[in-house]
C-alpha positions as CSV (number, residue, x, y, z in Angstrom):
1,X,18.2,-11.7,-17.0
2,X,15.7,-13.8,-18.5
3,X,12.5,-14.8,-16.5
4,X,10.5,-18.0,-17.1
5,X,7.0,-19.2,-16.3
6,X,5.4,-22.4,-15.4
7,X,2.0,-23.7,-14.3
8,X,1.1,-26.7,-12.6
9,X,-1.8,-28.0,-10.4
10,X,0.2,-26.6,-7.3
11,X,3.3,-25.0,-6.2
12,X,4.9,-28.1,-5.3
13,X,4.4,-29.6,-9.1
14,X,5.7,-26.6,-10.7
15,X,8.7,-26.4,-8.5
16,X,9.5,-30.0,-9.3
17,X,8.8,-29.5,-13.2
18,X,11.0,-26.7,-13.4
19,X,13.6,-28.5,-11.7
20,X,13.3,-31.6,-13.4
21,X,14.0,-29.1,-17.0
22,X,16.6,-27.4,-15.4
23,X,17.7,-29.0,-12.2
24,X,19.1,-26.8,-9.1
25,X,19.8,-23.7,-11.4
26,X,16.3,-22.5,-11.1
27,X,15.4,-19.6,-8.1
28,X,11.5,-18.7,-7.5
29,X,10.8,-15.2,-7.8
30,X,7.0,-15.2,-7.5
31,X,4.2,-17.6,-7.6
32,X,0.1,-17.1,-8.3
33,X,-2.3,-19.4,-7.1
34,X,-5.3,-19.1,-9.1
35,X,-8.6,-20.8,-9.9
36,X,-9.5,-22.0,-13.5
37,X,-13.5,-22.4,-14.6
38,X,-13.8,-25.8,-16.4
39,X,-17.3,-26.3,-17.0
40,X,-19.7,-25.9,-14.1
41,X,-16.4,-26.5,-12.0
42,X,-12.9,-24.7,-11.0
43,X,-9.7,-26.4,-10.3
44,X,-6.7,-25.2,-8.9
45,X,-3.6,-23.7,-10.3
46,X,-0.5,-22.3,-9.8
47,X,2.2,-20.2,-11.8
48,X,5.8,-19.5,-11.0
49,X,7.8,-16.8,-12.3
50,X,11.5,-18.3,-12.3
51,X,14.8,-17.2,-13.6
52,X,18.4,-19.6,-13.9
53,X,21.5,-19.0,-11.7
54,X,24.9,-19.8,-14.0
55,X,26.8,-22.6,-11.9
56,X,29.5,-23.2,-14.0
57,X,32.6,-23.1,-12.1
58,X,34.5,-19.7,-13.1
59,X,37.8,-19.9,-15.3
60,X,40.9,-17.9,-13.9
61,X,40.7,-16.1,-17.4
62,X,37.3,-15.0,-16.9
63,X,37.6,-14.3,-13.1
64,X,40.4,-11.8,-14.1
65,X,38.1,-10.3,-16.6
66,X,35.3,-9.2,-14.4
67,X,35.1,-7.2,-11.6
68,X,34.5,-8.4,-8.5
69,X,30.8,-7.7,-7.8
70,X,30.6,-6.5,-4.0
71,X,26.9,-7.5,-2.6
72,X,26.8,-5.6,0.8
73,X,28.3,-2.7,-1.1
74,X,25.4,-2.9,-3.4
75,X,22.9,-3.7,-0.8
76,X,23.9,-0.7,1.2
77,X,23.1,1.5,-1.9
78,X,20.0,-0.3,-2.6
79,X,18.8,0.5,0.9
80,X,20.0,4.2,0.7
81,X,18.3,5.3,-2.4
82,X,14.9,3.7,-1.3
83,X,15.1,4.9,2.1
84,X,14.7,2.0,4.5
85,X,14.6,2.5,7.9
86,X,17.4,2.2,9.8
87,X,15.6,0.0,12.5
88,X,15.4,-2.4,9.5
89,X,18.8,-2.4,7.9
90,X,20.4,-5.2,10.1
91,X,17.5,-7.6,9.4
92,X,17.5,-7.0,5.5
93,X,21.2,-7.6,5.6
94,X,21.0,-11.3,7.3
95,X,18.1,-11.9,5.4
96,X,19.9,-11.4,1.6
97,X,23.7,-11.7,2.4
98,X,24.1,-15.4,3.8
99,X,27.4,-16.4,5.1
100,X,29.2,-18.6,2.5
101,X,26.7,-17.9,-0.1
102,X,28.1,-15.1,-2.5
103,X,25.0,-13.5,-4.7
104,X,25.6,-12.1,-8.2
105,X,24.0,-8.6,-8.7
106,X,20.9,-9.6,-10.6
107,X,20.0,-12.4,-7.9
108,X,20.6,-9.7,-5.2
109,X,18.4,-7.4,-6.8
110,X,15.7,-9.7,-7.1
111,X,15.5,-10.9,-3.7
112,X,15.6,-7.1,-2.2
113,X,12.9,-6.4,-5.1
114,X,10.7,-9.3,-3.4
115,X,12.0,-8.5,0.2
116,X,10.1,-5.0,-0.3
117,X,6.7,-6.0,-2.3
118,X,5.9,-9.8,-0.7
119,X,3.2,-9.8,1.8
120,X,2.3,-6.3,0.3
121,X,-1.6,-5.8,0.2
122,X,-4.1,-3.8,-1.6
123,X,-7.7,-3.3,-1.1
124,X,-9.9,-0.8,-2.7
125,X,-13.3,-2.1,-2.4
126,X,-15.6,-0.4,-0.1
127,X,-18.3,-2.4,1.4
128,X,-19.5,-0.4,4.3
129,X,-21.6,3.1,4.1
130,X,-19.5,5.2,6.5
131,X,-15.7,5.3,5.5
132,X,-14.2,7.6,8.2
133,X,-10.6,9.1,7.0
134,X,-8.4,9.4,10.5
135,X,-4.6,10.6,10.5
136,X,-2.2,13.2,12.1
137,X,-2.9,16.7,10.7
138,X,-1.1,17.9,7.3
139,X,-1.2,14.6,5.6
140,X,-4.2,15.5,3.6
141,X,-7.4,13.9,4.8
142,X,-10.1,16.6,3.5
143,X,-8.2,16.5,0.3
144,X,-8.1,12.6,-0.2
145,X,-11.8,12.7,1.4
146,X,-13.0,14.7,-1.9
147,X,-10.8,12.5,-4.6
148,X,-12.1,9.0,-3.3
149,X,-15.7,10.6,-3.0
150,X,-15.1,11.2,-6.8
151,X,-13.8,8.4,-7.5
152,X,-16.8,6.4,-6.2
153,X,-19.4,8.7,-7.7
154,X,-17.2,8.7,-11.1
155,X,-15.9,5.3,-11.7
156,X,-18.3,3.4,-9.7
157,X,-21.3,5.0,-10.1
158,X,-22.0,5.3,-6.3
159,X,-24.5,8.1,-4.6
160,X,-21.9,9.8,-2.4
161,X,-22.0,12.8,0.4
162,X,-19.4,14.1,2.5
163,X,-20.1,14.5,6.3
164,X,-17.4,17.0,8.3
165,X,-17.0,16.3,12.2
166,X,-14.2,18.9,11.8
167,X,-16.2,22.0,12.4
168,X,-14.8,23.5,15.0
169,X,-11.9,25.1,12.6
170,X,-13.2,27.6,10.4
171,X,-10.6,27.4,8.3
172,X,-11.1,23.5,7.7
173,X,-14.6,23.5,7.3
174,X,-14.2,26.3,4.7
175,X,-12.0,24.2,2.7
176,X,-14.6,21.1,2.8
177,X,-17.6,23.6,2.1
178,X,-15.3,24.8,-0.9
179,X,-14.9,21.4,-2.4
180,X,-18.1,20.3,-2.0
181,X,-19.4,23.4,-3.7
182,X,-17.1,23.1,-6.5
183,X,-17.8,19.1,-7.3
184,X,-21.2,19.3,-6.4
185,X,-21.0,17.0,-3.5
186,X,-23.7,16.6,-0.7
187,X,-22.1,18.0,2.4
188,X,-23.4,17.8,6.1
189,X,-22.1,18.8,9.4
190,X,-22.1,17.3,12.8
191,X,-21.1,18.9,15.7
192,X,-22.1,16.7,18.0
193,X,-24.1,13.1,18.5
194,X,-27.3,14.7,18.7
195,X,-26.5,16.6,15.8
196,X,-25.6,13.4,14.1
197,X,-28.5,11.0,15.1
198,X,-31.1,14.0,13.5
199,X,-29.1,13.3,10.1
200,X,-28.8,9.5,10.4
201,X,-31.8,8.9,8.1
202,X,-31.0,11.1,5.3
203,X,-27.4,9.8,5.4
204,X,-28.6,6.0,5.2
205,X,-30.0,7.0,1.6
206,X,-26.4,7.1,0.1
207,X,-24.5,4.5,-0.8
208,X,-21.2,5.8,1.1
209,X,-20.8,8.6,3.3
210,X,-17.3,9.9,3.7
211,X,-16.5,11.5,7.1
212,X,-13.9,13.8,7.4
213,X,-11.9,14.6,11.0
214,X,-10.0,16.8,12.7
215,X,-6.2,16.8,12.4
216,X,-5.3,17.6,16.2
217,X,-3.6,15.4,18.1
218,X,-5.4,11.8,19.1
219,X,-3.5,12.3,22.6
220,X,-6.2,14.9,23.0
221,X,-8.4,13.1,25.3
222,X,-11.5,15.3,24.7
223,X,-11.4,15.0,20.9
224,X,-10.7,11.4,21.4
225,X,-14.0,11.0,23.8
226,X,-15.5,13.7,21.1
227,X,-15.1,11.2,18.0
228,X,-15.8,8.2,20.0
229,X,-19.0,9.5,20.7
230,X,-20.0,10.4,16.9
231,X,-18.4,7.3,15.7
232,X,-20.6,5.2,17.9
233,X,-23.6,7.0,16.3
234,X,-22.7,4.6,13.4
235,X,-23.7,0.6,13.1
236,X,-20.6,-1.2,13.9
237,X,-21.2,-3.3,10.5
238,X,-21.8,-0.3,8.9
239,X,-18.2,1.7,9.2
240,X,-14.7,1.4,8.5
241,X,-11.4,3.4,9.2
242,X,-8.7,4.3,6.9
243,X,-6.0,5.8,8.1
244,X,-4.5,8.4,6.1
245,X,-0.6,8.8,5.9
246,X,2.1,10.6,3.9
247,X,4.8,8.8,2.4
248,X,7.3,11.5,3.2
249,X,6.6,10.4,6.9
250,X,9.8,9.1,8.9
251,X,8.9,5.3,9.6
252,X,9.0,5.9,13.3
253,X,6.4,8.2,12.7
254,X,4.3,6.4,10.7
255,X,4.2,4.0,13.6
256,X,3.3,6.4,15.8
257,X,0.6,7.5,13.7
258,X,-0.9,3.7,13.8
259,X,-0.6,3.1,17.4
260,X,-2.5,6.5,18.1
261,X,-5.1,5.7,16.0
262,X,-5.7,1.9,15.8
263,X,-8.2,2.1,18.6
264,X,-10.5,2.9,15.7
265,X,-9.8,-0.9,14.2
266,X,-8.4,0.6,11.1
267,X,-8.8,-1.3,8.2
268,X,-7.4,0.1,5.4
269,X,-4.0,2.8,4.3
270,X,-4.4,5.6,2.3
271,X,-1.0,6.7,1.0
272,X,-0.5,10.6,0.3
273,X,1.8,12.9,-1.4
274,X,3.9,10.3,-3.0
275,X,5.0,12.9,-5.2
276,X,6.9,14.5,-2.2
277,X,9.2,11.8,-1.9
278,X,12.1,10.2,-3.0
279,X,12.0,7.1,-1.7
280,X,9.1,5.0,-0.8
281,X,10.7,2.2,1.5
282,X,9.3,3.7,4.9
283,X,6.0,3.4,3.5
284,X,6.2,-0.2,2.0
285,X,7.6,-1.9,5.0
286,X,5.3,0.3,7.3
287,X,2.0,-1.7,5.4
288,X,3.5,-4.5,6.0
289,X,4.8,-4.2,9.6
290,X,1.1,-3.1,10.6
291,X,-0.5,-5.5,8.2
292,X,-3.2,-3.2,6.7
293,X,-3.8,-3.2,3.0
294,X,-3.2,-0.1,1.0
295,X,-6.5,1.4,-0.6
296,X,-5.5,4.2,-3.0
297,X,-2.6,6.4,-3.6
298,X,-2.2,9.9,-3.8
299,X,0.5,11.7,-6.0
300,X,-0.6,15.5,-6.3
301,X,-3.0,18.1,-5.6
302,X,-4.8,17.6,-8.7
303,X,-8.3,16.8,-8.2
304,X,-9.4,13.7,-9.2
305,X,-6.4,13.0,-11.6
306,X,-3.7,12.6,-9.0
307,X,-5.8,9.7,-6.9
308,X,-5.3,6.2,-8.0
309,X,-6.5,2.8,-6.9
310,X,-3.8,1.0,-5.0
311,X,-1.8,-1.2,-6.9
312,X,2.1,-2.3,-7.4
313,X,2.3,-0.6,-10.9
314,X,2.4,2.3,-9.2
315,X,4.8,1.9,-6.8
316,X,7.4,-0.3,-8.8
317,X,8.5,2.7,-10.9
318,X,9.3,4.8,-7.5
319,X,12.2,2.0,-6.7
320,X,15.6,3.2,-6.9
321,X,18.9,2.1,-7.5
322,X,17.7,-1.4,-9.5
323,X,20.0,-2.0,-12.6
324,X,17.2,-4.7,-13.6
325,X,14.3,-3.2,-15.3
326,X,11.5,-4.3,-12.6
327,X,8.3,-3.8,-14.7
328,X,9.6,-6.4,-17.3
329,X,9.9,-9.2,-14.3
330,X,6.8,-8.3,-12.0
331,X,4.1,-10.8,-12.9
332,X,1.4,-8.2,-11.8
333,X,2.7,-5.4,-14.4
């Protein structure tokens, strides 16, 4: 399949020009709106990526020679390979297998690919001083905290410190202390709001303060109240909350984690353990469902080499079961 691109002043003009040249065979895969500087001014432009479908009537000979493509069977295979949650299967089939409109393999794969990635957001820029990582136990919050700190220091030249609220578990505290010592990261510890109040003056000398929280269940009312009390010490405009989730978690568990921690007005997702799962359909659909951008991806234990700015180019190669070379036609790769 060959993919073509065309630019115009807006989407409607681009589509009209494409159909003027190639008629109804045009199938739009993606669009990108952008601005081009013209002297002191800038103008809007739109680039569409599209492919052409064969609209010629098949002959009896060609139909006899070619095996019949079963779109529903292939879509079921793609769904299974990419570990799409069961609750989304019927929706996907109803969207991609419309009655009376048979699809070829290439067109079906493009539409499934587009369904997985459209509306997916990425945002790694950090504006606030206090970045609080929250999430269930075992998803790698502390390791991610250290990786993020090293990234901000090495790649963005930021002055960074760690702040731990997880001071009641000796093992967890020793872990973050060990990381802080190994990577020369300033570490501060706060047991309650009073201790934190005494640290605020020095914490405000840093560009970013990354906050480690306990991994115990947020159903623990005393814990939740304690964290809320600590968080209230930060100015609302100076803090943001990132939900850390594991790529190997089930879709229903991901939704439960979001519901439990969204009282903190979550701004972003940080996805860990990409190396521990075969399919990423659950994470893609979860991110779309909750409407939060993915900020960073972790795909191993290495610090900092297994920590990356979130980008489609890191996710697309993890999609499975496609016959198309996905990297060749996804516009941002």
